[in-house]
Residue, then its C-alpha position, 0 to 999 in steps of 0.5 A: m842582817p835585819d836593819s832593826g838595831d841591836l839583836i841577840v840570836f840565841d839557842g832557844e832549847c839551851v837552858l844556858c842560852s835561854g838564861f843568858f836571854r833572861f839575864m839580858v832582858a832583866q839588865d837591858t833596862a833601855q830595851r836596846f836589844r831585840f831577840a830571835t831564837a836560832q831555831s826560828p825562821l829568822g835565826q836559821r836565815l841569819y846562821a845560814e848567811l854567816g855560814l854557820p850550821t843551822d842545826k848546831f848552835e855553838t854560838n849566840l849571835v850578838v849584833v851591836d851597831g851593825v857589827t855581828h859578834q860570835r862566841l866570847d866576843a858576842f858575850a863581850a859585845a852584849m856586856r859592853a852594851l849594858p848599863g851599870g858595872w856589866p861592861v867590866l865583863s867585856l874585858c874577856r874580849f882581850l883574851p888571846g884567841p888561843v885561850k878564849d876560843p877553846l874555852y868558849y867551845a868547851i862550854a858550848r859543846n857541853r852546854y846541854k850536858i852541863f846545863g840541860r836542854t828543853e824539849a821545845c824551843l822557847i816561846p816568849e811570854t806575851s809581855l816579851r814578844s814585842r822584844f822579838l823580831p818578826e819570825g824571831f820565835 
């Protein structure tokens, strides 16, 4: 993992995942998080290092305080790091595994059908590029 603070790696072709990225940019007023797309050289390396597929991105990766989170725990870690009332959503981490993992995978496996997919990976606007790690898009 890069030693650059907190990080979110997301599927840059998934409309839902890109929406999560935009939400985090808007809510992360302290600019705590840096970003990378799963399709980027950095994202590919991180997924491979974790033994995750590098062509199907069924989880975002959220690194907080050096700990890498996946699936619903990644969402919970991201929410816990935000200001305001957002940390209440992190309570989903307490759902039992037999409930939260199937729920997460049901959404992850159908996200392109439900929310759509872009033709090309997200390329951040110039104003957001500084929030991406080198080789992160």
